[in-house]
VEXDREN-2710 file (C-alpha; in Angstrom, 1 decimal):
% VEXDREN-2710
k/r/px/py/pz
1/MET/2.0/-6.9/-5.7
2/ALA/3.0/-8.6/-9.0
3/ILE/6.7/-9.3/-9.6
4/ASP/8.2/-7.3/-12.4
5/LEU/9.5/-10.3/-14.3
6/LYS/10.9/-8.1/-17.1
7/LEU/13.1/-6.1/-14.7
8/LEU/14.2/-9.2/-12.7
9/LYS/15.1/-11.0/-16.0
10/LYS/17.1/-8.1/-17.2
11/LEU/19.0/-7.9/-13.9
12/THR/19.8/-11.6/-13.6
13/GLU/20.8/-12.1/-17.2
14/THR/23.2/-9.2/-17.3
15/PHE/26.9/-9.8/-17.1
16/GLY/28.4/-8.7/-13.8
17/PRO/31.0/-10.8/-11.9
18/SER/32.9/-9.3/-9.0
19/GLY/35.0/-6.4/-10.2
20/ARG/33.0/-6.1/-13.4
21/GLU/29.6/-4.8/-12.3
22/ASP/29.4/-1.9/-14.8
23/GLU/26.6/-3.3/-16.9
24/VAL/24.4/-4.0/-13.9
25/GLY/25.2/-0.6/-12.6
26/LYS/24.0/1.0/-15.9
27/ILE/20.6/-0.7/-15.5
28/ILE/20.3/0.7/-11.9
29/LEU/21.5/4.2/-12.9
30/ASP/19.2/4.4/-15.9
31/ARG/16.1/3.3/-13.9
32/LEU/16.7/5.6/-11.0
33/THR/17.4/8.6/-13.2
34/LYS/14.2/8.0/-15.2
35/LYS/12.3/8.0/-12.0
36/GLY/13.6/11.4/-11.1
37/PHE/16.4/10.5/-8.7
38/LYS/20.0/11.7/-8.8
39/PRO/22.1/8.6/-8.1
40/SER/25.9/8.8/-7.6
41/LYS/28.7/6.4/-8.3
42/ASP/31.9/6.2/-6.4
43/VAL/35.4/5.2/-7.5
44/HIS/34.8/1.5/-6.8
45/GLY/31.5/1.4/-8.8
46/ASN/29.1/1.5/-5.8
47/ILE/25.9/3.3/-6.6
48/LYS/23.8/5.1/-4.0
49/ILE/20.8/7.4/-3.6
50/THR/19.5/8.9/-0.3
51/LEU/15.9/9.5/0.7
52/GLY/15.2/11.9/3.5
53/ASN/17.1/15.0/4.6
54/SER/17.2/14.7/8.3
55/GLY/17.2/12.1/11.1
56/ASN/19.5/9.2/11.7
57/LYS/21.6/7.8/8.8
58/ILE/20.6/4.4/7.7
59/LEU/22.4/2.4/5.1
60/ILE/20.8/-0.5/3.3
61/THR/22.7/-2.5/0.6
62/ALA/22.4/-5.2/-2.0
63/HIS/25.4/-6.3/-4.0
64/MET/25.4/-6.1/-7.8
65/ASP/28.1/-8.8/-8.4
66/GLU/27.8/-12.5/-9.1
67/ILE/30.3/-15.4/-8.9
68/GLY/32.4/-16.0/-12.0
69/ILE/35.8/-17.0/-13.4
70/VAL/38.9/-15.4/-14.8
71/VAL/41.2/-16.8/-17.4
72/ASN/44.7/-17.5/-16.0
73/TYR/46.4/-19.7/-18.6
74/ILE/46.1/-20.9/-22.2
75/ASP/47.6/-24.1/-23.4
76/GLU/49.1/-24.9/-26.8
77/LYS/45.8/-26.3/-28.1
78/GLY/43.9/-23.2/-27.2
79/PHE/42.1/-24.5/-24.2
80/LEU/41.7/-22.0/-21.3
81/LYS/42.5/-22.6/-17.7
82/ILE/40.4/-20.6/-15.2
83/SER/40.3/-19.5/-11.6
84/PRO/37.1/-18.9/-9.6
85/ILE/35.9/-15.5/-8.6
86/GLY/33.9/-16.1/-5.4
87/GLY/32.5/-19.4/-4.1
88/VAL/32.2/-21.5/-7.2
89/TYR/31.0/-25.1/-6.8
90/ASN/33.1/-27.3/-9.0
91/GLU/30.5/-30.1/-9.3
92/ALA/28.0/-27.7/-10.9
93/LEU/30.3/-26.7/-13.8
94/PHE/30.6/-29.7/-16.2
95/GLY/29.0/-28.7/-19.5
96/SER/28.2/-25.2/-18.3
97/ARG/28.4/-22.4/-20.8
98/ILE/30.7/-19.4/-20.0
99/LEU/30.0/-15.9/-21.3
100/PHE/33.1/-13.7/-21.3
101/ALA/33.2/-10.0/-20.9
102/ASN/33.9/-9.5/-24.6
103/GLY/30.9/-11.5/-25.7
104/LYS/32.8/-14.7/-26.5
105/TRP/31.4/-18.1/-25.4
106/GLY/32.9/-21.3/-24.1
107/ALA/32.0/-24.6/-22.5
108/ILE/33.5/-26.0/-19.3
109/PHE/34.6/-29.6/-18.9
110/SER/37.3/-31.7/-17.3
111/GLN/40.6/-33.2/-18.5
112/THR/39.5/-36.6/-17.2
113/THR/37.0/-38.6/-19.3
114/ASN/34.7/-39.4/-16.5
115/PRO/35.0/-36.6/-14.0
116/LYS/34.4/-37.3/-10.4
117/ILE/31.9/-35.2/-8.5
118/LYS/34.7/-33.7/-6.3
119/THR/37.0/-32.4/-9.0
120/ASP/39.9/-30.0/-8.4
121/PHE/39.4/-26.7/-10.1
122/ASN/42.8/-27.1/-11.8
123/SER/41.5/-30.1/-13.8
124/LEU/38.8/-28.0/-15.5
125/PHE/39.2/-26.2/-18.8
126/VAL/37.1/-24.0/-21.1
127/ASP/36.8/-24.8/-24.8
128/ILE/36.0/-21.7/-26.9
129/GLY/36.5/-23.5/-30.2
130/ALA/40.0/-21.9/-30.8
131/LYS/42.4/-23.4/-33.3
132/ASN/45.4/-23.0/-31.1
133/LYS/47.0/-20.9/-28.4
134/GLU/47.5/-17.9/-30.6
135/ASP/43.9/-17.9/-31.8
136/ALA/42.6/-18.3/-28.2
137/GLN/44.7/-15.4/-27.0
138/LYS/43.2/-13.2/-29.6
139/GLN/39.7/-14.2/-28.7
140/VAL/39.9/-14.4/-24.9
141/PRO/43.2/-12.9/-23.4
142/ILE/44.5/-13.9/-20.0
143/GLY/42.7/-11.9/-17.4
144/THR/39.3/-12.0/-19.1
145/PHE/36.4/-12.4/-16.7
146/GLY/33.4/-14.7/-17.4
147/VAL/30.1/-15.8/-15.9
148/PHE/28.0/-18.9/-16.0
149/HIS/25.2/-17.9/-18.3
150/ARG/21.6/-19.1/-18.0
151/GLU/18.3/-17.5/-18.9
152/MET/15.7/-16.7/-16.2
153/VAL/12.7/-19.0/-16.1
154/ASN/9.3/-18.3/-14.6
155/LEU/8.2/-21.5/-12.8
156/GLY/4.9/-20.1/-11.5
157/ASP/5.4/-19.6/-7.7
158/ASN/9.1/-19.7/-8.1
159/ILE/11.8/-18.1/-10.3
160/MET/15.0/-19.8/-11.5
161/ALA/18.0/-17.9/-12.8
162/LYS/21.7/-17.4/-12.5
163/ALA/22.8/-14.4/-10.3
164/LEU/19.7/-14.3/-8.1
165/ASP/22.5/-13.9/-5.6
166/ASP/22.2/-11.0/-5.4
167/ARG/20.2/-9.4/-8.2
168/VAL/17.1/-10.4/-6.3
169/GLY/18.4/-8.1/-3.5
170/VAL/19.0/-5.3/-6.1
171/TYR/15.4/-5.8/-7.3
172/ILE/14.0/-5.6/-3.8
173/LEU/15.9/-2.3/-3.1
174/LEU/14.7/-0.8/-6.4
175/LYS/11.1/-1.7/-5.6
176/THR/11.4/-0.4/-2.0
177/ILE/12.7/2.9/-3.3
178/ASP/9.6/3.0/-5.6
179/ASN/7.4/2.5/-2.5
180/LEU/9.2/5.2/-0.4
181/LYS/9.5/7.9/-3.1
182/SER/6.2/9.6/-2.1
183/LYS/6.5/9.0/1.6
184/LYS/7.8/11.4/4.2
185/MET/11.1/10.0/5.5
186/THR/12.0/10.5/9.2
187/ASN/15.6/9.2/8.6
188/ARG/18.3/9.7/6.0
189/VAL/18.1/6.4/4.3
190/THR/20.9/5.6/1.8
191/PHE/20.3/2.7/-0.7
192/GLY/23.6/1.3/-1.8
193/PHE/24.2/-1.1/-4.7
194/THR/27.6/-2.5/-3.9
195/VAL/30.5/-4.2/-5.7
196/GLN/32.7/-7.2/-5.0
197/GLU/30.6/-8.8/-2.2
198/GLU/31.4/-12.3/-3.6
199/PHE/35.1/-11.6/-3.6
200/SER/36.1/-9.2/-0.7
201/THR/33.1/-7.1/0.4
202/LEU/35.2/-4.1/-0.7
203/GLY/32.1/-2.1/-1.9
204/ALA/30.1/-2.4/1.3
205/ARG/33.1/-1.6/3.5
206/ALA/34.0/1.5/1.5
207/LEU/30.4/2.7/1.4
208/ALA/29.8/2.2/5.1
209/HIS/33.1/4.1/5.9
210/SER/32.1/7.1/3.8
211/ILE/28.5/7.3/5.1
212/ASP/29.1/6.2/8.7
213/PRO/25.5/5.2/9.3
214/LYS/24.0/4.5/12.7
215/VAL/22.4/1.3/11.4
216/ALA/23.3/-1.0/8.4
217/ILE/21.1/-3.5/6.7
218/ALA/22.1/-6.0/3.9
219/VAL/19.6/-7.6/1.6
220/ASP/20.8/-10.9/0.2
221/VAL/19.9/-14.6/-0.2
222/THR/20.3/-17.4/2.2
223/ALA/20.3/-21.2/2.0
224/SER/16.9/-22.9/1.7
225/ASP/16.8/-26.2/3.5
226/ASP/13.8/-27.9/1.9
227/ILE/15.5/-30.3/-0.4
228/ARG/17.1/-33.8/-0.1
229/GLU/19.6/-34.1/2.8
230/LYS/18.7/-32.0/5.8
231/LEU/21.2/-29.4/6.9
232/TYR/18.9/-28.7/9.9
233/LEU/18.3/-25.1/8.9
234/ASN/15.0/-23.2/9.4
235/MET/14.8/-21.4/6.0
236/THR/12.5/-22.7/3.2
237/LEU/11.0/-21.3/0.0
238/GLY/7.6/-19.7/0.3
239/ASN/7.5/-19.0/4.0
240/GLY/8.6/-15.4/3.8
241/PRO/11.8/-13.4/3.9
242/THR/14.3/-14.2/6.7
243/ILE/15.4/-11.9/9.5
244/LYS/19.0/-12.8/10.2
245/ILE/19.9/-13.9/13.7
246/MET/23.4/-14.8/12.7
247/ASP/25.7/-16.3/10.0
248/SER/29.5/-16.9/10.1
249/SER/30.2/-13.2/9.6
250/LEU/27.7/-11.5/11.8
251/ILE/25.6/-11.8/14.9
252/SER/22.8/-9.3/14.2
253/HIS/22.5/-6.5/16.7
254/PRO/19.9/-7.8/19.3
255/LYS/17.9/-4.6/19.3
256/LEU/17.7/-4.5/15.5
257/LYS/16.8/-8.2/15.5
258/ASN/13.9/-7.6/17.9
259/PHE/12.8/-4.5/16.1
260/PHE/12.5/-6.3/12.7
261/ILE/10.7/-9.3/14.3
262/ASP/8.3/-7.2/16.2
263/THR/7.5/-5.1/13.1
264/ALA/6.9/-8.2/11.0
265/LYS/4.6/-9.6/13.6
266/LYS/2.7/-6.3/14.1
267/GLU/2.2/-5.9/10.3
268/LYS/1.4/-9.6/9.8
269/ILE/4.3/-10.0/7.4
270/LYS/5.1/-13.7/7.0
271/HIS/8.8/-14.2/7.9
272/GLN/11.4/-16.7/9.0
273/LEU/14.3/-16.6/11.4
274/GLU/17.7/-17.2/9.9
275/VAL/20.6/-19.0/11.7
276/LEU/23.2/-19.9/9.0
277/PRO/26.3/-21.6/10.3
278/PHE/28.3/-20.7/7.2
279/GLY/28.5/-17.9/4.7
280/GLY/28.2/-14.2/5.2
281/THR/26.9/-11.0/3.6
282/ASP/27.7/-7.3/3.4
283/ALA/26.1/-6.9/6.8
284/GLY/29.0/-8.6/8.4
285/ALA/31.5/-6.4/6.5
286/MET/29.7/-3.2/7.4
287/SER/29.4/-4.2/11.1
288/LEU/33.3/-4.0/11.3
289/VAL/33.7/-0.5/9.9
290/LYS/35.1/2.3/12.0
291/ASN/34.0/1.7/15.7
292/GLY/31.5/-0.9/14.6
293/ILE/28.1/-0.4/13.0
294/PRO/25.0/-2.1/14.4
295/ALA/23.9/-4.4/11.5
296/ILE/21.4/-6.9/10.4
297/GLY/20.4/-8.9/7.3
298/VAL/17.2/-9.6/5.5
299/SER/17.4/-12.5/3.2
300/ILE/15.5/-14.4/0.5
301/PRO/15.7/-18.2/0.9
302/ALA/17.2/-19.7/-2.3
303/ARG/17.9/-23.2/-3.5
304/TYR/21.1/-24.1/-5.4
305/VAL/23.0/-20.9/-4.3
306/HIS/26.2/-20.2/-6.2
307/THR/25.1/-22.4/-9.2
308/PRO/23.7/-21.2/-12.6
309/SER/20.2/-22.3/-11.5
310/GLU/19.4/-20.5/-8.3
311/MET/15.7/-20.6/-7.3
312/VAL/13.6/-18.3/-5.1
313/ASN/9.9/-17.8/-4.3
314/LYS/7.9/-14.8/-5.5
315/LYS/6.0/-14.4/-2.2
316/ASP/9.3/-14.2/-0.3
317/ILE/10.4/-11.3/-2.6
318/GLU/7.1/-9.5/-2.0
319/GLY/7.3/-10.0/1.7
320/ALA/10.9/-8.5/1.8
321/ILE/9.7/-5.4/0.0
322/ASN/6.8/-5.0/2.4
323/LEU/9.0/-5.5/5.4
324/LEU/11.7/-3.0/4.3
325/THR/9.1/-0.4/3.2
326/THR/7.6/-0.6/6.7
327/VAL/10.8/-0.7/8.7
328/LEU/12.4/2.2/6.8
329/THR/9.5/4.6/7.5
330/LYS/9.7/4.1/11.3
331/LYS/11.5/6.9/13.0
332/ASP/12.7/4.8/15.9
333/ILE/14.9/2.4/13.9
334/GLY/17.8/4.8/14.2
335/ASP/17.1/5.5/17.9
336/LEU/17.5/1.8/18.9
337/VAL/21.2/1.9/19.3
END
């Protein structure tokens, strides 16, 4: 299975911070419509399609949004002060280019000549080349959202890009839908492309509430611990997608966890077990909806998460598609809980 680099490049390079996912949504809607599906979009911007007409309701999600910034102040010289949207690492920002929603560009730097690695976000500014405050306000008004722009790069076995968190999950769902289109579904499987995971998990919560599934699955990235200082994590690039045991937002339902592991072993799908003592995904958010929804996560190990140069392995992506294609065609997944 070759990775569709053109599609993944389009997804990762498209503008889409939390709360401003429309451009990413257009790509998804256009692709699904051209393939004969009838996707729908809710008031928040979540996109969904359902395969299968009977059986247990299963919800599987990937979030469309990425981390970003918003302009909150403009000084007299026309420099912009910004606030983070999602978990932004300050130390990765110096010299980074910002692309704003209206197409304007800027560069981030610090008010100190030699910025320290641990720099307070308030000391950062964005230079858009404005003449003064009035000029800056015309170009990039307060409240304008922006993202850290980088092009996707094919590194052979690996791929490097901004927003792989979680456009790689979006890609995996789209390819899984392709695989399942001609198969007989024994469950009602809803694929949801959610908004605002990086900010509040609003999208996943709203979608899970409206669908009320018996089982929820989130596809996202996780930290890869194969570089420099050890965090004592199990996840590394190239050793397969991870089956989530737990993170700081979720302890995966034990029966779901065992089901995914047993399926991967039976089908000889290379995989890893994920125990992440920090972070969370839409799975944790969905597990708290209504009376509680049994949930689990499938993740792609990634280096440099929440920076403009995230990195993932192609075989891990392929493995996730294979695992989900197999799991979602099994009737007993919804009967486990």
